[in-house]
N, C-alpha and C positions, 0 to 999 in steps of 0.2 A: 378360434378357441376363445372362450369368454375371458379367461384370465389374461390372455395376451392382449385382447382388445382393451381391457381395463388398464393394463400397464401402459399401453401406447397412448390411450386417451389421457391418462393422468400426466404422463411425461410430456406429451405434446402441448399441454396447457401450461407447463412449467418453464421458467427461464432460469438457468443455473448460472450463478456468478460467484466470484470470490471477493472477500473483503476481510478487514481486520475485525475480530469478534469483540463485542462488548457484552458482558453478562449483565442481566437485569433480574430483579426479583419479581415473583408473581404479584399481580395487582389484586386479583380476587379469584374465587373458585371458578373452575371451568364448568361450562355446560356442554358436555360432549357425549357423543355416542361412539363407543369403541367396539369394534368387531374384528374378525380375522381378515387380514388383507390377502388378496390373491398373490401367489408367488410371481416374481418377475420371470419373464421368459428366459430359460437357460439356467435358472437357479437350481434346478434339480441335478444339474451336471457339475455343481461345485464340489470339489474334493473335501473330504472331512477335515475339519480344523481350519479351513479357510474362512476368514471373516468377510462377509459381503455387506457393504454399506450402500444402500440404495433407497431413495424415498422421493415422493412427489406430492405436491399440493395443487389441487385443482378446484374449480367451481363444483359444488355438489350437484348431483343429478336431480332433476325436477321430480322424476317418478320415484327414484330410490336414492335418498341423499347419501347413502353409504357407497354409491357407485359414482364414478366420474361422469359428469354431465357432458353434453355435446357442445357446451359453450367454450370457445377458445380462450376467453378471458372474462373478467368481471366488468361489464360495460353498462352504463346507465345514462339516461337523460333525466336531469333533475332541475328543480327550481331552487333559488336561494332559500335557505332555511329548512329544506326537506330532509327527512330522516329515512335512510334506506336500510332495509334489513335483508340479509342474504346468508348463505352458508357455504363453507368450503370443507373439503375432505383432505386429510393428510394421510398418505399411505406410507407405512414403513415396510418396504419390501426386504429389509435387511434380515439376516439370520441372527442378529443381536439386538438387544434393546437399545434405544437411542433417546436422548433427551434433546428436545428442540426448543429453540427460542422462536416465538411467534410474534411477528411485528409487521407493521406497514411502513413504507417509505416512499419518497418521491422519485420520479424518473427524469432523465435528461438524455440528450444525445452526446455520445463521446466524440473524440477527435475524428473517428472514422464515420461518424453519423449514425452509428448503431444505437439502438435502445439500450440504455444503461440505468443503473440505480445507485443512489447514494450508498456509501459504505455504512455498515451497521453502527458505527460510532458517531454518525452525523444525524442531527435532529431534523426531521422533515418539517417543512413550513407550508406545504401545499396539501394535496390530497392525502398524502401519507399521514398528516396530522388530523385528518377528518375521520380516519378509520380506528375503531376500537375492537379489540378481541376480548373474549371472556377471561383469558389468562395469558401471561407472557412466557411461561415455561410449561412445556407439556412433555411428559415421559410416555413413550409408547413401547410396548413389548415387541419383540421380534415378530415379523409377519402379521402385523395388526394395522388397523386404521382407525382414525377418529374423525368424526364430523362435528363441527362446531360453528356457531353463528358468528357473523361479523356485522358491525353496525357502522354506517357511514353517515355522519352528520354534516350536511352541507352548510357552511356558515351563511348567515343572513346577508352578509356583504360579499359573498363570493363573486369574483369577476366572471362575466359571461365567457363562454368558450370551453375549450377542452383542458382538463386537468388529468395528468397521468401519474401513475405510481404502481405499486405492487403490494400484495400481501405475501409474506415470506415465511418459510420455515427453515431455520438455520441450525446446523449442528457443528459445534466447535471441535477442532482437533489441533494437534500440534505437528509442525513440520520443521524442516531445517532450511534456512535461507542460503544464498550463494556463499556467504561467509562462514557457513556451518553453525550459525547461531540458531537457537530454537525460536520459532515464531508461532503465534496463534493464528490459525486460519479459520475463517468463517465460511463454511460450505453451505450454500443456500439455494433453495429452489422455491418457486412460487407461481402465483398467477397475477398477470397484469391487471391493473385497475384503471378504467377510463371513465371519467365523469364529465359529461357535457352539460354545463350550466346554462340555463335559458337566458336569452338576451341577444343583443346585436352581435352577429358573427362576422368576423373580418378575415376571410382567407387571402392572405398576402404573402407571396413568396418573392423575395428580391435577390438581385445579384449585386454584390458589393465588392469593393477592394480588388478590382480587376488590375492585374499587373503583368506586364510582358517584358521579357529581356531577350535581346538578340545576342547570340554568341557566335562571332565570325569564325570561319575556318580559312585555311590557306586557299581553298577553292571558293571564290566569292559566290558561287552558285550553290554551295552545300553547307550553309550555315545552320545553326540550331536555334530554335525559338522556344523558350520556357515560359509558360503561362500559369498564373495562379489566380484564383478568384474564390469568393465566398458566397455560398447560397444560404440565405437567412430567412427564417420564418418570422416575419414582422407582424403577423396577424395573431388571432387568438384561437385558431383551430389547427388540428393536425393536418399536415399537407405533404404531398409527395410530388412526383412528376418525372420529367426527363430533361436532360441538358446535354449540350454539345458545344464545342469551341472550334473556331476556324481561324487560320492565320494566313496572311498574304503580304506581299510586298507592295510597293507603290503602284497605283493603278490596277491592283488586283493580281499582280504578277506572282506566279508560283503558288497560287492558293492551295491550301490543304485543309481538309475538314475531317474531323473524327466522327465516329458513329455516335448516335444518341445513347446516353447511359442513364440508368435509373438514379433518381434522387432518392435517398433513403427517407422514410417517413420522418419528418421533422416535427418536433413538438413546439408549441408556441414559445417564442423567445430563443429558440435554439438554431444552430446553423452548422455547416460543415465547409471546410476549406478543400478545394479541388486543385490538383496539379496536373498539368499536361505538358508534353514536350513534342516538338516536331523537328525532324531532320530534313535536310535537303532544301532549305529555304534560301532563295537568293537575297543578297544584300542590295537593297535598292534605296538606301539612305533613310527610308522611313517604312517600317513594317508595322502592321496592325493585327490585333487579335479581337475577335468578336465572339461573345458568349451568348448563346440562345437558350432560353429556359421555357419549358412547356409544363406549367404546374397543373395539378389536379387535386381535388379534395379526397377524403378517405372513401367516398362513394364512387370515385372515378370521374367526377364531373370536371371538364376542362375549364380553366380559369383565364385563358388568354396568354399568348406568347409574350415573353419579356426578353429584351436583349440589351447588352451593354458592350462598349468597345474601349480599347486602350491602344496606344501607339508607343513605339520605341524607336530610337535611332539605330539604323542598321547600315553602318558605313562599310563599303567593300575595301578594306584596308589593303588587300593585295593589289587591287586595281589602282588604288590611290598611290601605293608605293611604286608600281610600275610607271605610272604617269609622272610621278615626281622624279624618279631616276632618269626617265627619258628627257624630261625638261632640263635636269641638271647636266646631262650629257650634251644636249643641244646647246645649252648656255656655255658650257666649258669649251665646246668646239668653236662657237662664235668668238669667244674671248681669245682663244688661241690664235685664230685667224687674224683678228685685229692686232694682236701683239706681233705676229709675224710680219704683217704689212707695215706696222710702225717701224720695225727694225730695218726693213728693206728700204724705206724712204729716208730714214734719219741720216745715213752717210752722204747722200746727194744733197740734202738740205744743208749740211755743214761743210761741204767741200770748198777749198780756196781757189779763186779764179786764177788761171794761168795767163802770164804775159805773152803777147805775140812776139 
């Protein structure tokens, strides 16, 4: 069904996030084309009186700008000083009119390594500051859509490599926080923006801050090893890959290896901290953790395996305690025997000789 495909294409290209809203005033008149939007799948089943809020922003279609294009995002290869022109389409699938704030911002990787965006009240300093839209506030009637141009002006001194952000359409609403207070919520959806600036490219994914801690158990063969490490993009292009960690005791005893896991796509200068735990590791006085990283660029090209290790003290305290107790018992037994022998000899040594 055409309308279903349009809705799916638009929403697939949009990334929905929440942030605190900051209202801004329009900068200049919009140059937009407004038409009727296809209904969202299932919208015809909505009960009368129920308000539906649903919208999406996606790259405009190349054949028909009013329809969602096939592009998953706004991606460009550019040179410093270049000006890029493109268009996006905002679909208001809602059954009510909505007013949107249109703006661009910068991207980063959050604590989980996922693609994230600056909140609406933070000023972008990278690709988000390169993007301009014809107006910052756009009102759309229910079940309508608007196509409007965007302009990306790459600075003459832009650094080589990848720059990431998004063009967003946000609609403010109010809700209540955990304490019951009213809060302003910025509901937003949009299309990612990737600009690769020409120049020397450095795909570098590094392992840093490897730390391991051994946690002994009563059974010296069943300890726990906690490992943490950070994977950082020290280059200037987007990069992903796979990683895994192994732990072992002295001379490789009790080695355990987890399966390779995906590294989320990390933007330049971004990173993610990884945590892993292993049970059933013997305490061999010195345990080690080894992290292996197999990075690849956005085209899937392998970049060479990287590894780093760290060690920790793993004392088998139960075994040490048993040996210590055995030593103390043996020492006490020897001391008792010496004392008993001394007492048996002492009366003979001090006896008075008898006369004949």
